[in-house]
C-alpha positions in Angstrom: 31.8 2.5 12.9 28.5 4.4 13.5 25.7 2.6 15.3 22.3 3.1 13.7 19.3 3.6 15.9 16.9 0.6 15.8 14.1 2.8 14.4 16.2 3.7 11.4 17.0 0.1 10.8 13.4 -0.9 11.0 12.3 1.8 8.6 15.0 0.7 6.1 14.1 -2.9 6.4 10.4 -2.1 5.9 11.2 -0.2 2.7 13.3 -3.1 1.4 10.6 -5.7 2.1 7.9 -3.5 0.5 10.0 -3.3 -2.6 10.5 -7.1 -2.6 6.7 -7.7 -2.1 5.9 -5.6 -5.2 8.4 -7.4 -7.4 6.6 -9.4 -10.0 3.1 -8.3 -9.2 0.6 -8.2 -12.1 -0.9 -5.0 -13.5 -4.3 -3.9 -12.1 -6.3 -5.4 -15.0 -4.4 -8.7 -14.9 -5.0 -9.0 -11.1 -8.7 -8.4 -11.6 -8.8 -11.1 -14.3 -6.9 -13.5 -12.0 -9.4 -12.9 -9.2 -12.3 -13.6 -11.6 -10.7 -16.8 -12.7 -10.1 -17.9 -9.1 -13.7 -17.2 -8.2 -15.0 -19.1 -11.2 -12.8 -22.1 -10.5 -13.9 -22.2 -6.9 -17.5 -22.0 -8.0 -17.0 -24.8 -10.5 -15.3 -27.0 -7.9 -18.1 -26.4 -5.4 -20.6 -27.7 -8.0 -18.9 -31.1 -8.0 -20.1 -33.0 -4.9 -17.3 -35.6 -5.1 -14.7 -32.8 -4.4 -16.4 -31.6 -1.2 -16.5 -33.2 2.2 -13.1 -34.0 3.6 -11.3 -32.6 0.5 -9.4 -29.4 0.9 -8.6 -27.6 -2.3 -7.1 -24.1 -2.5 -7.2 -22.1 -5.7 -4.8 -19.3 -6.7 -4.4 -17.7 -10.1 -1.4 -15.8 -11.3 -1.4 -14.4 -14.8 -4.0 -16.8 -16.0 -2.3 -19.9 -14.5 -4.4 -21.7 -11.9 -2.6 -23.4 -9.1 -4.5 -26.1 -7.2 -3.1 -27.1 -3.9 -4.5 -29.3 -1.2 -5.6 -32.8 -0.3 -8.2 -35.1 -1.9 -9.2 -38.7 -1.4 -8.5 -40.3 -4.7 -6.4 -40.0 -7.9 -9.6 -39.5 -9.9 -10.5 -36.5 -7.8 -7.1 -35.0 -8.6 -7.8 -35.4 -12.3 -11.4 -34.1 -12.0 -10.3 -31.0 -10.2 -7.7 -30.2 -12.9 -10.3 -30.8 -15.7 -12.8 -28.6 -14.0 -10.3 -25.8 -13.4 -9.4 -25.8 -17.2 -13.1 -25.0 -18.0 -13.0 -21.5 -16.4 -12.8 -18.6 -18.7 -9.4 -17.1 -19.1 -7.4 -20.0 -17.8 -4.1 -20.4 -19.7 -2.7 -23.4 -17.7 -3.5 -25.4 -14.6 -0.8 -26.5 -12.2 -2.4 -29.3 -10.3 -0.4 -29.9 -7.1 -3.1 -31.8 -5.2 -2.1 -34.8 -3.2 -4.0 -37.8 -1.8 -4.8 -38.1 1.9 -3.3 -41.3 3.1 -4.5 -41.1 6.7 -6.8 -43.9 7.9 
């Protein structure tokens, strides 16, 4: 059985991983639209003082679907963040995965 030099294996592995990384990516126009949605949602959330402070909300948009992840202080803030995200232009759905910080 032939032994492959480590450089050949690294090159092959890099090629495979690059192919996996591009699987399911959006088209150029779609990605641009998603970036605009993310920027608008972040701006809308920043305008709401109750969602600032110790709250940490990350926003990601994929094909018009906004994903909210992070930690907030109250259930009302979870609902508010979802409602605010829905207001952004181009949003087709909001997946609100925020949780409540239970630390003292």
